[in-house]
C-alpha positions as CSV (number, residue, x, y, z in Angstrom):
1,M,35.1,22.2,56.1
2,K,32.6,20.1,57.7
3,N,30.4,22.9,58.4
4,I,30.8,24.1,54.5
5,D,29.7,20.4,53.2
6,T,26.8,20.8,55.5
7,A,25.5,23.9,54.4
8,R,26.0,22.6,50.8
9,R,23.6,19.7,51.5
10,H,21.3,21.9,52.8
11,Q,21.5,24.2,50.0
12,L,21.0,21.1,47.6
13,R,18.1,19.7,49.5
14,A,16.8,23.3,49.2
15,L,17.2,23.3,45.8
16,G,15.6,20.3,45.3
17,A,12.7,20.7,47.1
18,W,12.2,23.9,45.1
19,L,12.5,22.5,41.9
20,A,10.2,19.5,42.7
21,S,7.5,22.0,44.1
22,G,7.6,23.9,40.7
23,L,7.6,20.3,38.8
24,F,4.5,19.3,40.8
25,A,2.6,22.7,40.7
26,S,3.3,22.5,36.7
27,T,1.7,18.9,36.5
28,A,-1.2,19.8,38.7
29,D,-1.6,22.9,36.7
30,A,-1.8,21.2,33.4
31,A,-4.0,18.4,34.7
32,A,-6.3,21.1,36.1
33,A,-6.4,23.0,32.6
34,Y,-6.9,19.8,30.6
35,P,-7.3,20.0,27.7
36,T,-5.6,22.8,26.2
37,R,-4.9,21.2,22.6
38,P,-6.5,18.7,20.3
39,I,-6.5,14.8,21.7
40,T,-5.5,12.0,19.5
41,L,-7.6,8.8,19.6
42,I,-5.9,5.8,18.3
43,V,-7.8,3.2,17.0
44,P,-6.3,-0.1,16.3
45,F,-8.1,-1.1,13.3
46,P,-8.8,-0.1,9.7
47,A,-11.3,2.6,9.1
48,G,-15.1,1.6,8.1
49,G,-15.1,-1.3,10.9
50,P,-17.2,-1.3,13.9
51,T,-14.2,-0.4,16.0
52,D,-13.7,2.8,13.9
53,V,-17.4,3.7,13.5
54,T,-17.9,4.0,17.3
55,A,-14.8,5.8,18.1
56,R,-15.8,8.3,15.7
57,I,-19.3,8.7,17.2
58,Y,-18.0,9.1,20.7
59,A,-15.1,11.4,19.5
60,Q,-17.4,14.0,18.0
61,A,-19.5,13.8,21.1
62,I,-16.4,14.1,23.6
63,S,-14.9,16.9,21.5
64,A,-18.0,19.0,22.0
65,E,-18.0,18.2,25.9
66,L,-14.1,18.8,26.3
67,G,-13.8,21.7,23.9
68,Q,-11.0,20.5,21.9
69,P,-10.6,18.4,18.6
70,V,-10.7,14.6,19.4
71,V,-8.6,13.3,16.0
72,I,-8.9,9.7,15.1
73,D,-5.7,7.9,14.0
74,N,-6.2,4.5,12.5
75,R,-3.4,2.3,13.3
76,P,-4.3,-1.0,12.3
77,G,-2.3,-4.2,12.7
78,A,-1.4,-7.4,14.2
79,G,-4.6,-8.0,15.4
80,G,-5.0,-4.4,17.3
81,T,-1.8,-4.8,18.9
82,L,0.4,-2.6,16.9
83,G,-1.8,0.6,17.5
84,G,-2.1,-1.0,21.3
85,G,1.5,-0.6,21.7
86,Q,1.7,2.7,20.2
87,A,-0.6,3.9,22.8
88,A,0.8,2.3,25.4
89,R,4.2,4.3,24.8
90,A,2.6,7.4,24.7
91,V,3.0,10.3,27.3
92,A,0.7,10.2,30.0
93,D,-0.6,13.5,29.6
94,G,-4.3,12.6,28.1
95,Y,-3.6,13.7,24.9
96,T,-2.8,10.5,23.3
97,L,-5.7,7.6,24.0
98,L,-6.7,4.1,22.8
99,W,-10.1,3.1,21.8
100,G,-9.7,-0.6,23.0
101,G,-12.0,-3.6,22.6
102,T,-12.8,-7.3,23.3
103,S,-10.1,-7.9,20.8
104,T,-7.6,-5.5,22.0
105,L,-7.9,-5.7,25.7
106,A,-9.1,-9.0,26.8
107,V,-8.2,-11.3,24.1
108,A,-4.6,-10.3,22.9
109,P,-2.7,-10.9,26.0
110,S,-3.5,-14.6,26.1
111,L,-3.3,-15.2,22.2
112,Y,0.0,-13.7,21.8
113,A,3.3,-14.8,23.4
114,K,4.5,-11.3,23.1
115,I,2.8,-8.0,22.6
116,P,4.1,-4.4,23.0
117,Y,1.7,-3.9,26.0
118,H,-0.5,-5.2,28.9
119,P,-4.0,-4.1,29.7
120,V,-3.2,-3.9,33.4
121,S,0.2,-2.5,33.7
122,S,0.2,-0.2,30.4
123,F,-3.1,1.3,30.7
124,Q,-5.8,3.2,33.0
125,P,-9.3,2.3,32.2
126,I,-11.4,5.2,31.6
127,S,-14.7,3.6,30.6
128,R,-16.2,1.2,28.5
129,A,-18.6,3.1,26.0
130,V,-20.7,0.3,24.0
131,I,-21.7,-3.2,24.0
132,G,-23.6,-5.1,21.7
133,P,-24.3,-8.9,20.5
134,L,-23.1,-10.6,17.6
135,V,-25.6,-12.8,15.1
136,L,-25.3,-16.4,14.0
137,A,-26.0,-16.0,10.3
138,V,-25.9,-18.8,7.7
139,S,-25.7,-18.9,3.8
140,N,-29.0,-19.3,2.2
141,K,-27.4,-22.2,0.3
142,L,-27.4,-24.4,3.6
143,G,-31.0,-24.6,3.8
144,V,-31.3,-24.3,7.5
145,R,-33.8,-22.3,9.7
146,K,-32.6,-22.8,13.3
147,L,-29.8,-23.6,15.1
148,S,-30.5,-27.2,16.2
149,E,-30.7,-28.3,12.1
150,L,-27.5,-26.3,11.7
151,V,-25.9,-28.5,14.6
152,A,-27.4,-31.5,13.1
153,L,-25.9,-30.7,9.7
154,A,-22.7,-30.1,10.9
155,K,-22.2,-33.1,13.2
156,G,-23.3,-35.2,10.1
157,K,-20.6,-33.4,8.2
158,P,-17.7,-33.1,10.6
159,G,-14.9,-30.9,9.1
160,V,-17.0,-30.0,6.2
161,L,-18.8,-26.8,7.2
162,N,-17.1,-23.6,7.7
163,F,-17.3,-20.2,9.6
164,G,-15.4,-17.1,8.7
165,S,-14.0,-14.2,10.7
166,A,-12.1,-10.9,10.8
167,G,-9.0,-12.9,11.7
168,V,-7.5,-15.2,14.5
169,G,-8.1,-13.9,17.9
170,S,-10.8,-11.7,16.8
171,I,-14.2,-11.8,18.9
172,I,-16.2,-13.2,16.0
173,H,-13.4,-15.8,15.6
174,L,-13.5,-16.9,19.6
175,T,-17.3,-16.9,19.5
176,G,-17.2,-19.5,16.7
177,E,-14.6,-21.4,19.0
178,L,-16.8,-21.1,22.0
179,F,-19.8,-22.5,20.0
180,K,-17.9,-25.3,18.5
181,L,-17.0,-26.3,22.0
182,R,-20.5,-25.8,23.4
183,S,-22.2,-27.7,20.7
184,G,-19.7,-30.2,19.6
185,A,-20.2,-29.2,15.9
186,D,-17.0,-30.1,14.1
187,I,-16.8,-26.8,11.7
188,V,-13.5,-24.9,10.3
189,H,-12.5,-21.7,10.9
190,I,-11.7,-19.5,7.8
191,P,-9.6,-16.1,8.9
192,Y,-10.1,-13.3,6.8
193,K,-8.5,-9.7,7.1
194,G,-11.5,-7.9,8.4
195,N,-15.2,-8.0,8.4
196,A,-15.8,-7.0,5.0
197,P,-14.6,-10.0,3.0
198,V,-16.2,-12.2,5.6
199,M,-19.9,-10.4,4.9
200,T,-18.8,-10.4,0.7
201,D,-18.2,-14.5,0.8
202,L,-21.1,-15.2,3.0
203,L,-23.3,-13.6,0.8
204,A,-21.9,-15.2,-2.2
205,G,-22.3,-18.4,-0.6
206,Q,-18.6,-19.2,-0.2
207,L,-18.8,-19.1,3.7
208,D,-21.3,-21.2,5.5
209,M,-21.9,-19.2,8.5
210,A,-20.4,-16.4,10.5
211,F,-20.8,-14.5,13.7
212,V,-21.5,-10.8,13.0
213,A,-22.3,-7.4,14.6
214,L,-25.8,-7.3,14.6
215,G,-26.1,-4.0,13.1
216,H,-23.9,-4.9,9.8
217,M,-26.1,-7.7,9.7
218,L,-29.9,-6.2,9.6
219,P,-29.9,-4.9,6.3
220,H,-29.1,-8.1,4.7
221,I,-31.4,-10.2,6.9
222,S,-34.3,-7.6,6.1
223,K,-33.7,-8.5,2.3
224,G,-33.6,-12.3,2.8
225,D,-29.6,-12.2,1.4
226,I,-28.7,-14.2,4.2
227,R,-30.5,-16.1,7.3
228,A,-30.0,-15.4,10.8
229,I,-30.7,-18.2,13.5
230,A,-29.5,-16.8,16.4
231,I,-27.9,-14.1,18.7
232,T,-25.3,-14.4,21.0
233,S,-26.5,-11.9,24.0
234,A,-28.3,-13.3,27.3
235,Q,-31.6,-11.7,26.0
236,R,-32.9,-11.2,22.7
237,N,-32.5,-7.7,20.9
238,V,-35.0,-4.9,20.4
239,L,-33.7,-4.7,16.9
240,A,-34.6,-8.1,16.1
241,P,-37.2,-9.4,18.8
242,D,-38.0,-12.8,17.0
243,L,-34.2,-14.0,16.6
244,P,-33.5,-16.3,19.6
245,T,-30.5,-16.5,21.6
246,I,-27.9,-19.4,21.7
247,A,-28.7,-20.0,25.3
248,E,-32.3,-20.3,24.7
249,E,-31.9,-23.0,22.1
250,G,-30.3,-25.2,24.3
251,Y,-27.1,-24.0,25.2
252,A,-27.7,-22.3,28.8
253,G,-25.4,-19.6,29.8
254,F,-23.7,-18.8,26.3
255,E,-23.2,-15.3,25.9
256,S,-20.8,-13.4,23.8
257,R,-20.6,-9.5,23.5
258,E,-18.5,-7.4,21.6
259,W,-17.5,-3.8,23.5
260,F,-15.4,-0.9,23.1
261,G,-14.0,1.6,25.4
262,L,-11.5,4.1,26.3
263,V,-8.0,3.6,28.1
264,A,-5.3,6.0,28.3
265,P,-1.4,5.1,28.8
266,K,-0.8,3.9,32.8
267,G,0.1,7.5,34.7
268,V,-2.3,9.8,33.6
269,P,-3.0,12.3,36.3
270,S,-6.2,11.6,38.1
271,E,-7.7,14.8,37.6
272,I,-7.4,13.9,33.6
273,T,-9.1,10.6,34.2
274,A,-11.8,11.9,36.2
275,R,-12.3,14.6,33.4
276,L,-12.8,12.1,30.8
277,N,-14.7,9.7,32.7
278,A,-17.2,12.7,33.2
279,A,-17.0,13.3,29.4
280,F,-17.9,9.7,28.4
281,R,-20.7,9.9,30.7
282,H,-22.2,12.7,29.2
283,A,-21.6,11.7,25.8
284,S,-23.4,8.4,26.8
285,A,-26.7,10.0,28.1
286,E,-26.7,12.4,24.7
287,P,-29.8,11.2,23.1
288,S,-28.2,11.4,19.4
289,V,-25.4,9.4,20.7
290,N,-27.7,6.7,21.6
291,R,-29.5,6.8,18.5
292,E,-26.4,6.3,16.7
293,I,-25.1,3.4,18.5
294,A,-28.4,1.5,18.5
295,R,-28.6,2.0,14.7
296,L,-25.6,-0.1,15.0
297,G,-26.9,-2.9,17.2
298,Y,-25.1,-1.7,20.1
299,T,-26.1,-0.1,23.4
300,S,-24.3,2.6,25.2
301,I,-23.3,2.1,28.6
302,Q,-21.4,4.2,31.4
303,E,-18.9,2.5,33.8
304,S,-16.3,4.0,36.3
305,P,-12.7,3.2,35.7
306,T,-12.8,0.5,38.5
307,Q,-15.9,-1.1,36.8
308,F,-14.1,-1.2,33.4
309,A,-11.0,-2.7,35.2
310,D,-13.1,-5.6,36.9
311,A,-15.2,-6.1,33.3
312,M,-11.7,-6.4,31.6
313,A,-10.5,-9.0,33.9
314,M,-13.5,-11.3,33.9
315,E,-13.6,-10.9,29.8
316,S,-9.8,-11.8,29.7
317,Q,-10.5,-14.9,31.9
318,K,-13.3,-15.9,29.9
319,W,-11.8,-15.9,26.7
320,R,-8.7,-17.1,28.0
321,D,-10.2,-20.5,28.7
322,V,-11.6,-20.3,25.4
323,I,-8.3,-19.9,23.8
324,V,-6.9,-22.8,26.0
325,R,-9.5,-25.3,25.3
326,A,-9.8,-24.7,21.5
327,K,-6.0,-24.8,21.3
328,V,-6.1,-21.7,19.5
329,E,-2.6,-20.3,18.2
330,P,-1.9,-17.1,16.1
331,L,-1.1,-17.3,12.8
């Protein structure tokens, strides 16, 4: 009887090893052949905004590199966490990816008590793709021409001036909070549902000021519809070389930049991670991609998955500190 049981155990072990080897071979073959069908790229914000526009530029370039369509799937809601959660729950086979950004991957975990993902445990970083500054723009009705005048006006009228954002926890909201902390200006935050209504009310003079992506601001600056008084990057931007940085204007070390990049669900095979990263590097080097990204006020960048993970951790800590100090709470 013992001999029979021993024989059965050997048979079961052999069968298990055979099945495991077949599964491993199947997974390895699939990774090596990747991609063999269209890829879905989840964008966790509405169509037309900076997240969506940059995603579409890269999706087209990556599609050409990979030989398969990269299909944009806009899943807005809950400050980007709805789409982030859907991407985190997807099968880790490289066919569902997330176009994440500062708000989704660096801010949300510190802002919301419960979100359906975590940037570190839920996702595999591929690469950041674009990075760019914001512009501090003011309504012409304010009559200020430089940052020092704005701060003086705000301090002289505490709680009267306001600034708009695309929603609580958005990068333009937290940049405003960082500015309040550094300048001591008492200005009131007005959250909107997206960038478009912010611009509408800023142009109409219903808003006093806002931090807005450079590319979105340039046409209005050139026409004189609104006045740009400072930029949030560490250095001046070639698209607006006469615009001083906030750091130059007396707030040393002030910097806020919006960025976007690609992540995959945790567990995606390393071969697929490497394939996607290589495709991104190739896309970032394409002159046509660089022109389109530059036109929006951003810069194309190339990073390894490790570099992206390190950047995400650093940005998360930075904005966590702002959220705590400014006592920001989600609506």
